[in-house]
C-alpha positions in Angstrom: 0.1 0.1 0.1 2.8 2.4 0.8 4.3 1.6 -2.3 1.3 2.0 -4.2 0.5 5.3 -2.5 4.7 6.4 -3.3 3.6 5.7 -6.9 0.6 7.7 -7.1 2.3 10.8 -5.5 4.8 10.6 -8.5 1.9 10.2 -11.1 -0.1 13.2 -9.8 3.0 15.4 -10.0 2.7 16.5 -13.6 -1.5 17.3 -12.6 -0.6 19.8 -9.9 2.9 21.8 -11.1 2.5 21.7 -14.9 -1.0 23.6 -14.9 1.0 27.2 -15.1 3.0 27.0 -17.9 1.4 25.9 -21.1 3.4 26.8 -24.4 1.0 27.2 -27.7 2.9 24.6 -29.7 4.4 21.9 -27.1 8.0 19.9 -28.0 8.3 16.0 -27.9 11.2 14.5 -29.7 13.6 16.8 -30.9 17.7 15.3 -31.5 18.2 16.7 -34.9 17.2 19.7 -37.2 15.3 16.2 -38.8 13.7 14.7 -35.7 12.5 17.6 -34.9 8.8 16.7 -33.5 6.2 19.6 -31.9 2.7 19.4 -31.0 0.2 21.9 -30.2 -1.1 21.9 -26.4 -4.5 20.7 -27.1 -3.7 16.6 -28.3 -7.0 15.8 -28.9 -7.1 18.0 -31.8 -4.0 17.2 -34.1 -1.2 15.2 -35.2 2.4 15.9 -34.4 4.4 18.0 -36.5 7.8 19.2 -38.3 8.8 22.1 -36.8 7.6 24.3 -39.9 4.3 22.9 -39.2 3.9 22.0 -42.8 4.4 18.7 -42.5 2.5 16.4 -40.4 3.8 13.6 -38.4 1.8 10.5 -38.1 2.2 9.5 -34.4 -0.9 7.5 -33.4 -1.4 6.1 -29.9 -4.5 4.2 -28.1 -4.7 2.7 -24.9 -7.2 0.3 -23.9 -8.6 -0.1 -20.2 -10.9 -2.9 -19.2 -11.8 -3.2 -22.7 -12.5 0.4 -23.8 -10.2 2.2 -25.8 -8.8 5.3 -25.7 -6.9 7.5 -28.3 -3.6 9.5 -26.5 -1.9 11.0 -29.4 -3.2 11.6 -33.3 -6.4 12.2 -34.3 -7.2 8.8 -36.1 -10.3 8.6 -34.0 -12.0 11.5 -36.0 -9.6 11.4 -39.3 -10.0 7.6 -40.1 -14.0 7.0 -38.5 -12.5 4.3 -36.7 -15.4 2.1 -34.7 -16.2 -0.8 -33.1 -18.3 -3.9 -33.6 -22.1 -3.0 -32.8 -22.7 -2.9 -29.6 -18.9 -2.5 -28.2 -18.0 0.7 -26.5 -17.5 3.8 -28.2 -13.5 5.3 -28.5 -13.1 8.6 -27.1 -10.5 10.7 -26.2 -8.0 10.7 -23.3 -8.5 13.1 -20.3 -5.4 15.4 -20.1 -4.7 16.4 -16.3 -1.3 18.1 -17.3 1.9 19.0 -18.9 5.2 19.0 -17.5 7.9 20.5 -19.5 11.6 20.1 -18.8 14.6 20.9 -20.3 14.5 16.8 -21.3 11.4 15.8 -21.4 7.6 16.3 -21.5 5.3 14.6 -19.7 1.5 14.0 -20.5 -0.8 12.9 -17.5 -3.5 11.5 -18.6 -6.7 9.4 -17.5 -8.1 6.5 -19.5 -11.0 4.9 -17.5 -10.1 3.9 -14.0 -6.4 4.3 -15.2 -4.0 7.0 -14.6 -0.6 7.3 -17.3 1.7 9.5 -18.1 3.5 9.2 -21.2 6.9 10.9 -21.6 8.9 12.2 -24.2 12.7 12.4 -24.0 15.1 13.5 -25.9 18.5 13.6 -23.7 21.3 15.6 -23.4 24.2 14.2 -22.8 27.0 16.6 -21.5 29.4 14.0 -20.2 29.1 11.6 -23.5 29.4 12.8 -27.0 28.4 9.5 -28.9 25.2 9.6 -26.6 25.0 13.2 -27.7 25.4 12.6 -31.4 22.8 9.7 -31.4 20.0 11.0 -33.2 17.1 8.8 -31.1 14.6 9.7 -28.3 12.3 8.0 -26.1 8.7 7.2 -25.4 8.2 6.0 -22.5 4.8 5.0 -20.6 4.2 4.6 -16.7 0.7 3.6 -15.6 -1.1 3.4 -11.9 -4.7 2.3 -10.8 -7.1 5.8 -10.0 -9.0 3.3 -7.3 -6.6 0.9 -6.1 -7.7 -2.0 -7.6 -6.3 -3.8 -10.7 -7.6 -3.0 -14.5 -6.7 -5.2 -18.0 -4.3 -2.7 -19.8 -3.1 -3.0 -23.4 -1.0 0.1 -25.1 -0.8 0.9 -28.7 1.9 3.0 -30.8 2.8 3.5 -34.3 4.4 5.9 -36.7 4.1 6.5 -40.4 6.1 7.1 -43.6 5.4 11.3 -43.0 8.0 11.1 -41.1 10.4 10.9 -44.2 8.5 13.4 -46.2 6.1 15.9 -47.0 4.8 14.5 -50.3 2.4 11.8 -49.9 3.3 10.5 -53.2 6.7 9.9 -52.5 7.6 5.5 -52.7 8.8 4.2 -49.0 10.3 0.9 -48.5 10.6 -0.9 -45.0 11.4 -3.8 -42.7 10.6 -5.0 -39.2 13.6 -7.2 -37.8 12.9 -9.3 -34.7 15.9 -10.7 -32.6 16.2 -12.0 -28.9 16.8 -8.6 -27.0 14.6 -6.5 -29.6 12.4 -5.5 -32.3 12.3 -2.6 -34.9 11.0 -1.1 -38.0 12.9 0.6 -40.0 11.8 2.7 -43.3 12.8 5.1 -45.6 12.7 6.7 -49.5 12.7 4.3 -52.3 14.5 7.1 -54.1 16.1 9.3 -51.2 18.2 11.5 -53.5 15.7 14.7 -53.6 17.1 18.0 -52.6 17.1 19.1 -48.7 15.1 22.3 -47.8 13.1 22.0 -44.6 13.8 18.4 -44.8 16.6 15.8 -45.8 15.4 12.6 -47.5 18.6 10.7 -47.2 17.8 9.2 -43.7 16.4 6.0 -42.3 13.3 6.3 -39.8 13.7 3.6 -37.1 11.1 2.8 -34.4 12.3 -0.1 -31.8 11.4 -1.9 -28.6 12.8 -4.7 -26.4 11.3 -7.6 -27.0 9.6 -8.8 -23.7 6.4 -10.8 -23.0 3.1 -9.3 -24.1 4.9 -7.3 -27.0 3.5 -7.2 -30.5 4.0 -5.9 -33.6 2.4 -5.2 -37.3 3.2 -3.2 -40.7 0.2 -2.2 -42.4 -2.3 -0.5 -43.8 -3.1 2.6 -40.5 -6.8 1.9 -40.3 -6.7 -1.9 -40.6 -4.0 -2.6 -37.9 -5.6 0.4 -35.2 -8.7 -0.8 -35.6 -7.3 -4.6 -34.8 -5.8 -3.3 -31.8 -8.8 -1.6 -30.8 -10.7 -4.8 -30.7 -8.2 -7.1 -30.2 -6.1 -5.4 -27.9 -2.4 -7.0 -29.8 -1.3 -7.2 -33.3 -0.3 -10.2 -35.2 3.3 -9.9 -35.6 3.0 -9.9 -39.6 4.8 -7.4 -42.0 3.1 -5.9 -45.3 5.2 -6.8 -48.1 3.2 -4.4 -50.7 5.8 -1.2 -50.7 4.2 1.9 -52.0 3.7 5.3 -51.3 3.4 7.0 -48.3 -0.7 7.8 -48.3 -1.6 4.8 -50.8 -3.6 3.0 -48.2 -1.2 4.4 -45.6 1.6 1.7 -44.2 2.3 2.6 -40.3 4.6 0.8 -38.3 3.1 -0.4 -34.9 4.0 -1.8 -31.5 1.7 -3.3 -28.5 1.9 -3.8 -24.9 -0.8 -6.2 -23.1 0.0 -5.4 -19.6 -2.3 -7.7 -18.4 -4.3 -7.0 -15.0 -2.5 -4.0 -12.9 -2.6 -1.7 -10.6 0.7 -0.6 -11.4 3.2 -0.4 -14.0 6.5 -2.2 -12.8 8.9 -0.7 -15.0 8.4 2.0 -17.9 7.1 0.9 -21.2 9.6 2.2 -23.9 9.6 2.8 -27.2 12.9 4.6 -29.5 12.4 7.1 -32.1 15.5 7.6 -34.5 16.1 9.4 -38.0 19.8 8.1 -38.9 21.6 9.9 -41.6 24.7 8.1 -43.2 26.6 11.4 -43.3 26.1 14.6 -41.8 27.1 17.0 -44.2 28.5 16.8 -47.7 32.2 18.9 -48.4 32.4 21.1 -51.5 29.9 18.1 -53.2 31.9 15.1 -52.3 33.1 14.2 -49.2 31.1 13.0 -46.4 31.7 13.6 -43.0 30.0 10.6 -41.2 28.2 10.5 -37.7 30.1 10.9 -34.8 28.2 8.1 -33.4 30.2 5.7 -35.6 33.7 5.9 -34.0 31.8 3.7 -31.1 29.1 1.4 -33.1 29.9 0.1 -36.7 26.2 -0.3 -37.2 22.7 1.6 -36.1 21.7 -1.6 -34.5 24.1 -1.9 -32.1 23.9 1.3 -31.2 20.0 1.3 -30.8 20.1 -1.9 -28.8 22.8 0.0 -26.7 20.1 2.5 -26.8 17.5 0.8 -25.5 19.6 -1.0 -22.9 20.5 2.2 -21.3 16.8 3.8 -20.7 16.8 3.4 -16.8 20.1 5.1 -16.8 19.8 7.5 -19.5 16.3 8.5 -17.8 18.0 9.1 -14.2 20.3 11.7 -16.0 18.0 13.4 -17.6 16.2 13.7 -14.2 19.2 14.9 -12.6 20.0 17.5 -15.5 16.5 18.4 -15.4 16.8 19.2 -11.8 19.6 21.1 -11.5 18.8 23.6 -14.6 15.4 24.1 -13.3 16.4 24.4 -9.8 18.8 27.0 -10.9 16.5 29.0 -13.0 14.1 28.9 -10.7 16.8 31.3 -8.4 16.0 34.3 -10.7 12.2 33.2 -11.6 9.7 30.8 -12.3 9.4 32.5 -16.0 12.4 32.4 -16.3 12.6 28.5 -15.7 10.0 28.2 -17.8 11.4 29.7 -20.9 14.7 27.5 -20.3 12.5 24.1 -19.8 11.3 25.2 -23.2 14.2 26.2 -25.3 16.7 23.7 -23.8 15.5 20.9 -26.7 15.9 23.6 -29.4 19.1 24.7 -28.5 20.4 21.0 -28.8 18.3 19.9 -31.6 19.5 22.2 -34.1 23.1 20.7 -34.2 24.4 17.4 -35.8 27.8 15.8 -34.4 30.3 14.3 -37.1 33.9 13.0 -36.8 36.7 14.4 -39.2 38.8 12.0 -41.0 41.5 12.4 -37.7 39.0 11.0 -35.6 37.7 14.8 -34.1 34.2 15.7 -33.3 32.7 18.3 -35.5 29.5 20.1 -34.5 27.5 21.6 -37.6 24.5 23.7 -36.7 21.4 24.3 -38.8 20.0 27.7 -39.4 16.2 26.1 -38.7 13.9 28.3 -40.5 15.5 31.6 -41.0 17.7 29.8 -43.9 19.5 27.1 -44.8 22.8 28.1 -43.7 25.2 25.8 -42.5 26.9 27.1 -38.9 25.6 30.6 -39.2 28.0 32.3 -36.4 25.1 35.1 -35.5 23.0 31.5 -34.6 26.1 30.2 -32.7 26.7 33.4 -31.2 22.9 33.3 -30.0 23.1 29.6 -28.8 26.4 29.7 -26.9 24.8 30.3 -23.1 23.6 27.0 -23.6 26.3 25.3 -24.5 28.8 26.9 -22.3 26.1 26.4 -19.1 25.9 22.4 -20.4 29.5 21.3 -21.9 31.6 24.3 -23.1 33.8 21.7 -25.0 31.0 21.5 -28.0 31.8 25.3 -28.1 35.2 23.8 -29.8 33.6 21.5 -32.2 31.1 24.2 -32.8 34.1 26.2 -34.4 36.3 23.8 -35.5 34.5 23.8 -38.8 34.7 27.5 -38.8 37.9 28.0 -38.2 39.6 25.4 -40.6 37.2 26.6 -43.7 39.0 29.7 -44.2 42.4 27.2 -44.3 41.6 25.8 -47.6 42.5 26.9 -51.1 38.3 27.0 -51.7 37.9 30.5 -49.3 39.8 33.4 -50.5 38.4 36.5 -49.1 40.3 38.2 -46.4 37.6 38.0 -43.6 36.6 35.6 -41.7 33.5 32.9 -43.2 29.8 34.2 -42.0 28.9 30.3 -42.6 30.2 27.0 -43.7 27.5 27.6 -47.2 24.1 28.2 -47.7 22.1 24.9 -48.3 22.7 22.4 -45.4 23.8 19.8 -45.3 26.1 21.1 -48.6 28.8 22.9 -47.2 30.1 24.3 -50.3 31.7 27.6 -48.3 29.6 30.9 -47.6 28.9 33.4 -50.4 31.2 36.7 -49.9 29.4 39.7 -48.7 31.3 42.5 -47.8 28.7 44.5 -45.8 28.8 42.5 -43.4 32.3 41.5 -42.5 32.5 43.5 -39.1 29.4 41.2 -37.4 30.6 37.7 -39.7 34.5 38.2 -38.6 34.6 39.5 -35.0 32.0 37.0 -34.2 34.4 33.8 -35.5 37.1 36.2 -34.1 40.0 34.2 -36.8 39.9 36.4 -40.0 42.6 39.2 -41.4 41.9 42.6 -40.7 40.6 43.1 -43.7 41.9 46.4 -45.3 40.6 49.0 -43.1 39.3 48.9 -39.7 36.2 48.0 -39.0 35.1 49.0 -35.4 33.2 51.8 -36.2 30.9 50.1 -38.6 28.7 52.3 -40.2 29.4 54.5 -43.5 31.3 51.8 -45.3 27.7 50.0 -45.9 28.6 47.1 -43.1 25.2 45.4 -42.1 25.2 43.9 -38.4 23.1 40.4 -37.6 19.5 42.1 -37.7 19.5 43.7 -40.9 20.7 47.2 -39.4 22.9 49.5 -42.1 22.8 53.0 -40.1 26.3 54.5 -40.5 28.5 54.3 -37.2 25.5 51.6 -35.5 26.0 51.8 -31.7 25.6 48.1 -31.0 28.0 47.1 -33.8 31.1 49.5 -32.8 30.7 48.3 -29.0 31.0 44.2 -30.7 34.3 45.8 -31.4 35.6 47.5 -29.1 34.5 44.3 -26.1 36.4 42.1 -28.7 39.9 44.6 -28.0 39.2 44.1 -24.4 39.4 40.3 -25.2 42.2 40.3 -26.7 43.8 41.4 -23.7 42.6 38.2 -21.9 44.3 36.1 -24.7 47.5 38.3 -25.1 47.6 37.9 -21.4 46.7 33.7 -21.1 49.8 34.0 -23.9 52.2 35.3 -20.9 52.4 38.5 -23.1 52.2 41.4 -21.1 52.6 44.2 -23.5 50.4 43.2 -26.0 47.9 42.7 -23.0 48.6 46.2 -21.9 48.1 47.5 -25.3 45.1 46.3 -26.2 43.7 47.1 -22.9 44.5 50.3 -22.5 42.9 50.8 -26.0 39.9 49.4 -25.1 39.5 51.6 -22.1 40.3 54.6 -24.4 37.6 53.5 -27.1 34.9 53.3 -25.0 35.3 56.5 -23.1 34.9 57.4 -26.4 32.0 55.4 -27.6 30.7 56.8 -24.5 30.5 60.2 -25.7 29.8 59.5 -29.2 26.6 57.1 -28.4 25.5 57.8 -24.9 22.6 60.7 -24.4 24.0 60.7 -20.2 20.7 58.4 -19.9 20.5 56.3 -22.4 22.6 54.5 -25.5 21.1 55.4 -29.3 20.9 53.2 -32.2 23.6 54.9 -33.5 25.9 57.7 -32.8 24.5 60.5 -35.4 20.6 59.6 -34.7 18.8 61.9 -32.2 18.9 61.8 -28.6 15.2 59.8 -28.6 16.9 56.8 -30.6 17.8 53.4 -28.8 18.4 50.1 -29.2 18.7 46.5 -28.1 22.5 46.6 -26.9 22.7 42.9 -26.7 26.5 43.4 -27.3 26.7 44.1 -23.4 26.4 40.8 -22.8 30.1 39.6 -23.7 31.1 42.3 -21.3 29.2 41.1 -18.6 30.0 37.2 -19.5 33.7 38.1 -19.6 33.8 40.3 -16.5 35.6 42.6 -18.6 33.6 45.5 -16.9 34.1 47.8 -19.8 30.4 48.8 -20.0 28.5 50.7 -17.0 24.5 49.5 -16.2 22.8 52.8 -17.2 20.8 51.3 -20.0 18.8 49.2 -17.1 16.5 52.0 -15.9 16.3 53.2 -19.6 15.0 49.5 -21.1 12.3 49.7 -17.5 11.1 52.7 -18.4 10.3 52.1 -22.3 6.8 51.1 -23.6 6.9 48.3 -25.4 3.7 48.6 -27.3 3.1 45.1 -27.6 2.3 42.3 -24.5 5.4 40.1 -26.3 8.3 42.7 -25.2 10.4 45.4 -26.6 11.0 45.5 -30.5 14.9 45.5 -31.5 14.9 49.5 -32.2 13.3 52.8 -31.7 13.2 52.7 -35.9 9.0 53.2 -37.0 10.1 50.8 -39.7 11.4 48.2 -37.4 8.2 46.1 -35.5 10.2 43.1 -35.3 11.1 41.6 -31.6 14.2 39.5 -31.2 13.5 37.1 -28.7 17.3 35.8 -28.8 18.6 39.0 -28.0 16.3 40.3 -25.9 17.3 37.2 -23.4 21.2 38.6 -23.8 20.0 41.7 -23.1 18.0 40.3 -19.6 21.3 38.5 -18.4 23.3 42.0 -18.5 20.9 43.9 -16.6 21.3 44.1 -12.6 17.4 45.4 -12.0 15.4 42.5 -11.4 12.1 44.7 -12.2 14.2 45.5 -15.6 15.1 41.7 -16.4 11.7 40.4 -15.1 10.1 43.2 -17.8 12.2 41.5 -20.7 11.6 38.0 -19.9 7.8 38.3 -19.3 7.5 39.3 -23.3 9.4 36.5 -23.9 6.7 34.3 -21.7 3.9 35.9 -23.5 5.2 34.9 -27.0 5.6 31.3 -25.7 2.3 30.9 -24.1 0.5 32.9 -27.6 -2.2 30.7 -28.9 -3.3 33.2 -31.6 0.3 31.9 -33.4 0.8 28.2 -32.6 4.5 27.4 -33.4 7.7 25.8 -31.9 9.4 29.2 -30.1 10.4 31.6 -32.3 13.0 34.0 -32.4 11.5 36.5 -33.9 8.0 38.4 -34.1 6.8 41.0 -36.4 3.9 42.8 -34.7 2.8 44.4 -37.6 2.1 41.3 -40.0 1.4 39.3 -37.1 4.6 36.9 -38.5 7.4 34.6 -36.7 10.7 33.7 -37.7 12.8 31.4 -36.7 10.6 28.4 -35.8 12.5 25.9 -33.2 15.7 27.9 -34.1 19.0 26.5 -32.0 19.5 30.4 -31.6 17.0 29.8 -28.6 19.9 28.6 -26.5 20.3 32.3 -25.3 17.9 31.3 -22.4 20.9 30.2 -20.7 22.2 33.8 -21.0 21.6 34.5 -17.4 22.5 30.7 -16.3 26.0 31.3 -18.0 26.8 34.0 -16.1 27.0 32.1 -13.0 29.9 30.5 -14.5 32.2 33.7 -13.9 35.1 34.7 -16.0 38.1 32.2 -16.2 41.9 32.6 -17.5 43.3 29.7 -19.3 46.4 28.0 -18.2 49.4 28.8 -19.8 51.7 25.6 -21.5 54.2 25.1 -23.9 53.2 24.6 -27.3 53.9 24.7 -30.6 52.0 25.5 -34.0 50.2 23.1 -35.4 51.2 21.9 -38.7 49.6 20.0 -41.8 51.6 16.3 -41.5 51.3 15.7 -45.1 53.3 19.1 -46.4 54.6 20.4 -43.2 53.5 24.1 -44.3 51.7 26.2 -41.4 47.7 27.4 -42.0 47.7 30.2 -44.3 47.1 33.6 -42.9 43.7 33.9 -44.2 42.6 32.5 -41.0 44.2 34.5 -38.3 42.6 35.8 -35.5 42.9 40.1 -34.0 42.6 43.2 -34.4 39.3 45.2 -34.6 37.3 43.0 -36.5 33.4 42.0 -35.7 31.1 39.8 -36.9 27.7 38.2 -37.9 25.6 37.9 -35.2 27.7 38.9 -32.0 30.9 39.2 -30.0 33.5 37.6 -30.6 33.0 33.5 -30.9 36.5 32.7 -31.0 37.4 34.4 -27.8 34.6 32.5 -26.3 35.8 29.6 -27.8 39.5 30.7 -26.5 38.1 31.5 -22.8 35.7 28.7 -22.3 36.8 25.9 -24.1 40.1 24.4 -23.0 39.0 20.8 -22.4 40.8 17.7 -22.8 44.2 16.2 -23.1 45.7 16.2 -26.9 48.9 14.2 -28.2 50.3 15.2 -30.5 51.3 13.0 -33.1 52.5 14.2 -36.8 52.2 10.5 -38.3 48.9 10.0 -36.9 47.1 13.4 -38.4 45.7 13.1 -41.8 44.0 16.1 -43.7 40.5 16.6 -45.0 40.9 16.7 -48.7 40.2 20.2 -50.6 37.7 21.2 -47.6 39.6 21.5 -44.5 42.9 22.7 -45.2 44.2 21.1 -42.3 42.9 18.3 -39.9 43.0 18.5 -35.8 44.8 16.2 -33.9 42.7 13.1 -32.3 40.7 15.1 -29.5 39.1 13.3 -26.9 36.0 14.4 -26.7 34.8 13.1 -23.2 34.7 15.2 -21.0 35.1 16.3 -16.6 33.5 18.8 -14.5 35.3 22.1 -14.6 37.1 23.7 -12.2 36.9 27.8 -13.0 39.5 30.1 -11.3 38.9 33.9 -11.1 41.1 35.6 -13.6 44.2 37.5 -12.6 43.5 40.3 -15.1 41.3 43.0 -14.3 39.8 45.6 -16.6 39.8 49.0 -16.5 36.9 51.0 -15.4 21.6 35.1 -47.5 19.3 33.6 -48.3 15.5 34.1 -49.0 14.1 33.7 -45.6 10.6 31.7 -45.4 8.7 31.7 -42.6 4.7 31.3 -42.9 5.0 32.4 -46.7 7.0 36.0 -45.5 10.5 36.7 -45.3 12.6 37.8 -42.3 13.7 41.1 -42.3 17.5 39.9 -42.4 20.7 42.2 -43.4 21.0 43.0 -47.0 23.5 43.1 -49.1 24.2 46.4 -49.7 26.9 48.2 -51.6 30.3 46.3 -51.6 32.4 48.2 -49.1 35.7 49.8 -51.4 38.6 48.5 -50.7 40.8 51.0 -48.5 44.4 51.3 -47.7 45.8 52.0 -43.7 47.9 54.8 -44.1 48.9 55.1 -40.1 51.7 52.9 -38.8 49.9 52.3 -35.3 48.6 49.0 -34.8 45.8 50.2 -32.9 44.7 54.1 -33.4 44.3 56.1 -30.6 41.1 57.6 -31.2 37.9 56.7 -32.6 36.4 59.4 -34.9 33.4 59.0 -37.4 34.0 57.1 -40.1 34.5 59.4 -42.8 36.0 58.9 -46.3 38.5 61.6 -45.3 40.2 59.5 -42.3 39.6 56.1 -44.0 42.5 55.6 -45.5 45.6 53.9 -43.7 48.3 51.3 -44.6 47.6 47.8 -43.5 51.3 46.1 -43.3 52.3 46.8 -39.6 48.8 44.9 -38.6 49.2 42.1 -40.3 52.4 41.6 -39.4 51.3 41.5 -35.8 48.0 39.7 -36.7 50.1 36.9 -38.4 52.0 36.8 -35.3 48.8 36.6 -33.0 47.3 33.9 -35.4 50.7 31.5 -34.5 49.8 32.7 -30.7 46.0 31.6 -30.6 47.4 28.0 -33.0 49.3 27.2 -29.9 46.6 27.8 -28.1 44.7 25.5 -29.7 47.2 23.0 -29.9 48.0 23.0 -26.0 47.4 20.0 -23.4 45.2 21.8 -21.2 41.3 21.1 -22.3 39.2 21.0 -19.5 36.3 19.7 -18.0 32.5 21.3 -18.3 31.4 23.9 -15.7 30.0 22.3 -12.6 26.2 23.3 -11.3 25.7 25.6 -8.6 23.0 24.6 -6.0 
């Protein structure tokens, strides 16, 4: 009886605690850009859907209790007009009592007859195991308990359709079912998997699996026939439909059922696994394929799947522990913030696939979900960084490594950093040149040559920031570069180069004073130097300064943000321009981390929260909302990793331990990387501040054993491979810094286009005329003062590049940050 009461309390917890937060669209299984499923929060009104909301994902679920059938997922009851024989009980929907959304799980608490059940969708986040993190599978599991304490006869059913493979119902598919002593799985794929990629890729295989046990049955066949058979008989007949056909032709589904018998409570969870597996993650230069990282451990999907199912209890325990830590820390800020973080977590990590290089190193590739098809765009990486820094800072290195390596290849000829790896995921063909975005693009990755002019002030050269603003002398964009120079001081200090550190630190201090004089009204920061005193903008680049503990910026913005009238319950627009009606939620979340005023922070977070629960626009949590057009952009974007911004502040600034190192070389030729991939100077980039700086200050992880004989070359695309990193990690210990600071492509969203940066006019190349590495003043940009000489600066940056390569090869990588209780 005590055990029964204990389990009753656990199952009722969802009902009692989750009613406060009900997002308009609920995340289900999210492990990659292509295993990315959501459902309207009213589960009895429709089917799960792909993140783009245009692609239905057939997932049918029924439960029988004492012979009566109830539908717990999908809408087959109405869509197919399912019915039982004369005189038999009618089918009805389960009654949903609560939905609990944690960082890794969505738990439906429902009742069916005299049984209460929890249906849980678990998308693991595995900070301690990159192999598990790269394995694109998720769990669905079920727990049940009697509501009256008496035993009841219970059977469960779940199926998947071919709609998980393509939105085109006329596409032909193939499938097979495999049984063994320990596992049963269904596998399906397109008959011709060479369709051009768009929101979805079509080269993957859908897996649906469960462990074999007493009472299990399975079947493949026409949806209506199978579901009706279960409703009537409570089981399936263990047969396979061999009539291969199109997705909508007598719609084939792949099903499991579980007969639990007469129970008062499930002795263990009923578990199913769902996965979408691709043989290759990205295609380099149209020919070279990179395989998923999990293939370093498992040679076959079946081996990994069997281990995945066997590991369920441990995986669930790890997920619960991670959820508890994240939520408890977030609740110290507010319950609203905890809900935002819980909704954002799966988005942040579900937008990435993890590949293995030819040298065995891990490489992460991010898809710009919904906004464009770009591969690893630095603006999205920057927005998502707080989540990666908080969960496992090592992963930032794996995100950045492809961006470091690509400019060293013969394919990249530009003199500034690549803003992405290509515009059509998963084909990494390289970024198209766009000089209007060199300020944003170069500084986020912080590894390009100093293009022909100082880019710190943005503006009159026609430079465009990550949000499409192209006004002269943008305050936020200029701040990006200044903060980057200050971070250069940290890097130089880490390398033991005191003179350089002092020079960069002093220059940043002088520039910030001039920046303040040009950008501040005395009460708030203007949107640009030349704009009138009433203008304003969301200065999200304050986040980098706060995160790195550089303290260049004062806190006068707090009171100003709090006094602004938003004009919308969904938050503040990005700037004061009358033509700008867009709210940027990822940047709002970064700004929320910079404020010390609790009321300002609460106001910013409340707008984000209101959009998450907005029932008028039922879409996966977007990063942008256009008030005037009532359109959302960036649905399900990994950029919502910005939700971890406040939590990431607890990591504190750290400094890297110095050690002897060497320049990395190409083992096949002995040559050093070309100078096009150097970091330094005053360069900004597409989406935020100096991603490479974050890589340096947060991503020193595991020891690397350098062996030139084992190093290989990623042909044609990556000019130089990395040594075989050990991607497994341990808890990180941060040391306080001892260095103190002084005082695109067309968007597609609901038929519209996001207001993204335009191309503008290509900036004219200019020469540097001063021999100073860093100018001592920060004038407004004009044609008369824009000509300088570049040679001295390039020599300096070449030295810095070598130092940075040295840091990357040092054996001093450490583990991820520990949680604060």
